[in-house]
C-alpha positions as CSV (number, residue, x, y, z in Angstrom):
1,M,0.0,0.0,0.0
2,T,1.5,3.4,-1.0
3,D,1.6,6.4,1.2
4,Q,-0.8,8.1,-1.3
5,L,-3.5,5.5,-0.4
6,D,-2.7,5.4,3.3
7,R,-3.5,9.1,3.8
8,E,-6.0,10.6,6.2
9,E,-7.2,14.1,6.0
10,E,-9.3,16.0,8.6
11,R,-10.9,19.4,8.5
12,L,-11.2,21.2,11.9
13,E,-14.3,23.5,12.1
14,D,-14.7,26.7,14.0
15,E,-17.8,27.9,15.9
16,N,-19.3,28.9,12.5
17,G,-19.0,25.5,11.0
18,E,-16.2,26.6,8.7
19,E,-12.8,25.1,8.3
20,L,-9.9,26.5,10.3
21,F,-7.2,23.9,10.2
22,E,-6.4,20.9,8.0
23,H,-4.7,17.8,9.5
24,H,-3.0,15.4,7.2
25,R,-1.6,12.0,8.2
26,I,0.5,10.0,5.8
27,K,2.1,6.6,6.2
28,A,5.3,6.2,4.2
29,D,5.4,2.9,2.3
30,K,8.1,0.2,2.7
31,G,9.9,1.3,-0.4
32,Q,10.3,4.9,0.6
33,S,13.7,6.4,-0.2
34,L,15.4,8.9,2.1
35,L,13.9,12.3,1.3
36,R,13.6,15.7,3.1
37,I,10.2,15.9,4.7
38,D,9.4,19.3,3.3
39,K,10.0,18.0,-0.2
40,F,8.0,14.8,0.7
41,L,5.0,16.7,1.9
42,F,5.2,19.3,-0.9
43,D,4.9,16.5,-3.5
44,R,1.9,15.1,-1.7
45,L,-0.2,18.0,-0.5
46,P,-2.0,19.9,-3.3
47,N,-2.0,23.8,-3.1
48,T,0.5,23.9,-0.3
49,S,3.7,25.8,-0.7
50,R,7.1,24.5,0.5
51,N,7.5,27.7,2.7
52,R,4.1,26.9,4.4
53,I,5.3,23.4,5.1
54,Q,8.7,24.7,6.5
55,L,6.9,27.1,8.8
56,A,4.8,24.2,10.1
57,A,8.0,22.3,10.9
58,K,9.6,25.3,12.5
59,N,6.6,25.6,14.9
60,G,6.4,21.9,15.8
61,N,3.4,21.2,13.6
62,I,5.0,18.3,11.8
63,L,5.2,15.1,13.7
64,V,7.0,11.9,12.7
65,N,6.1,8.9,14.8
66,N,4.6,11.4,17.3
67,K,7.8,13.5,17.6
68,A,8.3,17.0,16.1
69,V,10.9,17.2,13.3
70,K,12.6,19.9,11.3
71,P,12.3,20.5,7.6
72,N,15.5,18.6,6.8
73,Y,14.3,15.4,8.5
74,K,14.7,12.5,6.1
75,V,11.6,10.4,5.6
76,K,12.1,6.7,6.1
77,P,10.0,3.6,5.3
78,F,6.9,3.2,7.4
79,D,7.2,6.6,9.0
80,D,3.9,7.9,10.4
81,I,3.7,11.6,9.5
82,S,1.2,14.2,10.8
83,I,1.0,17.8,9.8
84,V,-1.4,20.6,11.0
85,L,-1.8,23.7,8.7
86,P,-4.1,26.7,8.8
87,Y,-6.8,26.1,6.2
88,P,-6.4,28.4,3.1
89,V,-9.2,30.0,1.2
90,R,-8.8,32.4,-1.7
91,E,-12.1,33.7,-2.9
92,I,-12.9,37.3,-1.9
93,E,-11.2,40.7,-2.4
94,L,-10.4,42.2,1.0
95,I,-10.5,46.0,1.6
96,P,-9.1,47.6,4.7
97,Q,-11.9,49.5,6.5
98,N,-11.6,51.9,9.4
99,I,-13.9,50.0,11.8
100,P,-13.0,50.7,15.5
101,I,-11.8,47.7,17.4
102,H,-10.8,47.4,21.1
103,I,-7.2,46.2,21.4
104,F,-6.2,44.6,24.7
105,Y,-2.6,43.8,23.8
106,E,-0.3,44.1,20.8
107,D,3.3,43.3,19.9
108,E,5.2,42.5,16.7
109,D,3.7,38.9,16.6
110,L,0.1,39.1,17.6
111,A,-2.8,41.2,18.9
112,V,-5.5,40.4,21.4
113,I,-8.8,42.1,20.7
114,N,-12.3,42.3,22.0
115,K,-14.9,41.5,19.4
116,P,-18.3,43.2,19.8
117,A,-21.5,41.2,19.3
118,G,-23.0,41.8,15.9
119,L,-19.7,42.0,14.1
120,V,-19.0,39.2,11.6
121,T,-15.5,37.8,12.0
122,H,-14.5,37.4,8.3
123,P,-15.9,37.9,4.8
124,G,-18.1,35.2,3.4
125,Y,-21.4,34.7,1.7
126,G,-23.6,37.7,2.4
127,N,-20.9,39.6,4.3
128,Y,-18.2,40.7,1.9
129,S,-17.2,43.8,3.9
130,G,-17.6,45.4,7.3
131,T,-16.0,42.4,9.1
132,L,-13.4,42.1,11.8
133,V,-10.8,41.0,9.1
134,N,-11.5,44.2,7.2
135,A,-10.9,46.2,10.4
136,M,-7.7,44.2,11.2
137,M,-6.2,45.0,7.8
138,Y,-6.8,48.7,8.4
139,H,-5.4,48.7,12.0
140,F,-2.5,46.2,11.5
141,S,-0.3,46.8,8.5
142,E,1.4,43.4,9.1
143,I,-1.9,41.6,8.5
144,S,-2.5,43.5,5.3
145,S,0.9,42.5,4.2
146,M,0.1,38.8,4.9
147,R,-2.9,39.2,2.5
148,K,-0.8,40.8,-0.2
149,E,1.7,37.9,-0.1
150,G,-1.0,35.6,-1.3
151,N,-2.7,34.5,2.0
152,D,-6.4,33.7,2.2
153,V,-9.5,35.8,3.1
154,R,-8.8,35.1,6.8
155,P,-5.3,36.6,7.3
156,G,-4.3,36.4,10.9
157,L,-7.2,34.3,12.1
158,V,-6.6,31.2,14.2
159,H,-10.1,31.1,15.8
160,R,-13.3,32.9,15.5
161,L,-16.6,33.7,17.3
162,D,-20.1,33.7,16.0
163,K,-21.4,37.0,14.7
164,N,-23.5,37.6,17.8
165,T,-21.0,36.3,20.3
166,S,-18.8,38.9,21.9
167,G,-15.4,38.6,23.5
168,I,-11.7,38.0,23.4
169,M,-9.7,36.8,20.4
170,V,-6.1,36.5,19.5
171,V,-4.9,37.3,15.9
172,A,-1.6,36.6,14.4
173,K,0.5,39.3,12.6
174,T,3.0,37.0,11.0
175,D,2.9,33.6,9.3
176,E,5.2,32.2,12.0
177,A,2.8,33.3,14.8
178,L,-0.2,32.0,12.8
179,T,1.3,28.6,12.4
180,H,2.4,28.4,16.1
181,L,-1.0,29.5,17.4
182,A,-2.9,27.2,15.0
183,K,-1.1,24.2,16.5
184,Q,-2.2,25.3,20.0
185,F,-5.8,25.6,19.0
186,F,-5.7,22.3,17.2
187,D,-4.1,20.6,20.2
188,R,-6.7,22.3,22.6
189,T,-3.8,23.5,24.8
190,T,-5.3,27.0,24.9
191,E,-7.7,27.9,27.7
192,R,-11.0,29.6,26.9
193,T,-14.0,30.3,29.2
194,Y,-17.3,31.8,28.2
195,Y,-20.2,33.4,30.1
196,A,-23.7,32.5,29.0
197,L,-27.1,33.4,30.2
198,V,-29.4,30.4,29.8
199,W,-33.1,29.8,30.3
200,G,-34.2,28.0,33.5
201,D,-32.7,27.4,36.9
202,V,-29.8,25.0,36.3
203,K,-30.2,22.2,38.8
204,E,-26.5,21.3,39.5
205,E,-23.9,23.8,40.6
206,E,-21.5,22.4,38.0
207,G,-21.5,19.6,35.5
208,T,-20.1,18.2,32.3
209,I,-22.1,17.7,29.0
210,V,-20.9,14.9,26.7
211,G,-22.5,14.4,23.3
212,H,-21.6,14.1,19.7
213,I,-22.4,17.2,17.7
214,G,-23.3,17.2,14.0
215,R,-25.4,19.1,11.6
216,S,-29.2,18.7,11.8
217,L,-30.5,16.5,9.1
218,Q,-33.6,18.7,8.9
219,D,-31.9,22.1,8.9
220,R,-28.2,22.2,7.7
221,K,-27.7,25.6,9.2
222,V,-28.0,24.4,12.8
223,F,-26.5,21.6,14.8
224,R,-27.7,19.0,17.3
225,V,-26.5,16.3,19.7
226,Y,-26.6,12.7,18.5
227,E,-26.6,10.6,21.6
228,D,-25.6,7.3,20.0
229,G,-22.5,8.9,18.4
230,S,-23.6,7.7,14.9
231,I,-23.3,11.3,13.5
232,G,-21.1,14.2,14.4
233,K,-18.0,14.6,16.5
234,H,-17.2,13.9,20.1
235,A,-17.8,17.1,22.2
236,V,-17.3,17.9,25.9
237,T,-18.5,21.1,27.7
238,H,-17.8,21.8,31.4
239,Y,-20.1,24.3,33.1
240,S,-20.6,25.9,36.5
241,V,-23.2,28.2,37.9
242,V,-22.1,31.8,38.4
243,E,-25.4,33.4,39.4
244,R,-29.0,32.3,39.7
245,L,-31.6,34.8,38.5
246,G,-34.9,33.1,38.9
247,Y,-36.1,32.1,35.4
248,V,-32.5,32.4,34.0
249,T,-29.1,31.4,35.1
250,L,-25.6,32.8,34.4
251,V,-23.2,30.0,33.8
252,K,-19.5,29.8,33.0
253,C,-18.5,27.3,30.3
254,K,-15.1,25.8,29.5
255,L,-14.7,23.8,26.3
256,E,-12.7,20.6,26.3
257,T,-13.4,20.4,22.5
258,G,-14.2,23.1,20.0
259,R,-17.2,22.0,17.9
260,T,-19.5,24.2,15.9
261,H,-21.9,26.1,18.2
262,Q,-20.9,23.8,21.0
263,I,-22.1,25.8,24.0
264,R,-25.3,26.7,22.3
265,V,-26.1,23.1,21.2
266,H,-25.0,21.5,24.5
267,M,-27.0,23.9,26.7
268,K,-30.1,23.3,24.6
269,Y,-29.5,19.6,24.9
270,I,-29.7,19.7,28.7
271,G,-32.9,21.9,28.5
272,H,-31.3,25.3,29.0
273,P,-31.1,27.2,25.6
274,L,-29.1,30.4,25.6
275,F,-31.2,33.5,26.2
276,N,-32.2,35.2,22.9
277,D,-30.6,32.5,20.7
278,N,-32.8,32.6,17.6
279,E,-31.3,29.5,16.1
280,Y,-31.7,27.2,19.1
281,G,-35.1,28.4,20.5
282,G,-33.9,30.8,23.1
283,D,-35.5,33.9,21.5
284,K,-39.0,33.2,23.0
285,I,-40.2,33.0,26.6
286,L,-39.3,29.5,27.9
287,K,-39.7,30.1,31.6
288,G,-41.8,32.4,33.8
289,T,-45.4,33.7,33.8
290,T,-47.9,34.6,31.2
291,F,-48.6,38.0,32.6
292,A,-48.3,40.9,30.1
293,K,-46.0,42.8,32.4
294,Y,-43.5,39.9,32.4
295,T,-43.8,39.4,28.7
296,A,-42.9,43.1,28.2
297,F,-40.0,42.8,30.5
298,V,-38.5,39.8,28.6
299,E,-39.0,41.5,25.3
300,N,-37.2,44.5,26.6
301,C,-34.4,42.2,27.7
302,F,-34.2,40.7,24.2
303,S,-33.7,44.1,22.7
304,L,-30.5,44.8,24.7
305,I,-28.4,42.2,22.8
306,P,-28.4,41.4,19.1
307,G,-28.5,37.6,19.6
308,Q,-27.5,34.9,22.0
309,A,-26.2,36.0,25.4
310,L,-22.7,34.5,25.0
311,H,-19.4,36.2,25.8
312,A,-15.9,34.8,25.4
313,R,-14.6,35.9,28.8
314,T,-11.0,34.6,29.1
315,L,-8.3,33.4,26.8
316,G,-4.9,31.9,27.6
317,F,-2.1,30.7,25.2
318,I,1.7,30.4,24.9
319,H,3.3,33.3,23.1
320,P,4.8,32.0,19.8
321,R,8.0,33.9,20.2
322,K,8.5,34.4,23.9
323,N,7.3,30.9,24.8
324,E,5.5,32.5,27.9
325,W,2.0,31.8,29.0
326,M,-0.3,34.8,28.4
327,Q,-3.8,35.2,30.0
328,F,-6.4,37.8,29.2
329,D,-9.8,38.6,30.6
330,S,-12.6,40.6,29.0
331,E,-15.4,42.3,30.9
332,L,-19.0,41.7,29.8
333,P,-20.1,44.2,27.1
334,E,-22.6,46.9,28.0
335,G,-25.7,45.3,26.7
336,F,-25.0,41.9,28.4
337,A,-24.2,43.7,31.7
338,E,-27.4,45.7,31.5
339,L,-29.3,42.5,30.7
340,L,-28.0,40.9,33.9
341,E,-28.9,44.0,36.0
342,K,-32.4,43.9,34.7
343,W,-32.8,40.3,35.7
344,R,-31.3,41.0,39.1
345,T,-33.8,43.8,39.7
346,Y,-36.7,41.7,38.5
347,T,-35.7,38.7,40.6
348,A,-35.2,40.8,43.8
349,A,-38.6,42.4,43.3
350,N,-40.4,39.1,42.8
351,T,-38.9,36.8,45.5
């Protein structure tokens, strides 16, 4: 069996169901002659430059028999080779736009920013401008240069958030940083926590949700849990109660995996859809009374945020150049904070 036939390829999806990283695994056959691994992979991976492969090796993203190797490693018979690469897309013309963004931290390698709810992360169908990427290209000349050198429509992105999810993100300003950070997100060695306001009084103080997540067979735009694991990918979400507010609960979620819409799908699965989540049933009154006054109160709460009440609160990762752990925390945005205050006031007045 040749290495061409014994090749596995996996696409890693982000929260929007779009591909972020590609993972290739190739088994060298018994007749493989000694050959530099960058040349070996360049010959076998379509639409992948040798420079892109060398960057992957430099950042420890190429493993041979589970050990990181350099570009000059010589492939041997039966070698088990694995490589992780940011997934390239070249479809849309990008224009830098002066869209204000909140920058937590910035150096020559990366920037940590706070994405507001309502802002699309990158151009795509129906959103060809006015995205976070357009803003990044305006504010960070290095990212604009990455695009000019032939990179994709998502220059600098190693992870993303849904349009209506707010919170903290890291973006890369060099190809080296992009490749290094991509490996961390692929390996799930970053730390990310989210705050979510969900419907109902969550029974347990903390818990873990386990369930395969895949696209709905009835509506391909949304996802669901498949209990028997026959469809979808293994997904694990850890949650803990932050504050109980009567008919709703503020929870903190930590992802062990990073599946599409994972928090939104998993919380719905256990009977607690996110507040104002129009794709998973949280945009209507699920708990509480039928009184007109209460209905008006909830509708007013819905109007404070553009979509699901979900905020990426913290982010931790290893700096690609300094090799130091970095941790960042983002306060809840104004609308989300006002939403909580309204529920606190309502709960206090009705208990």
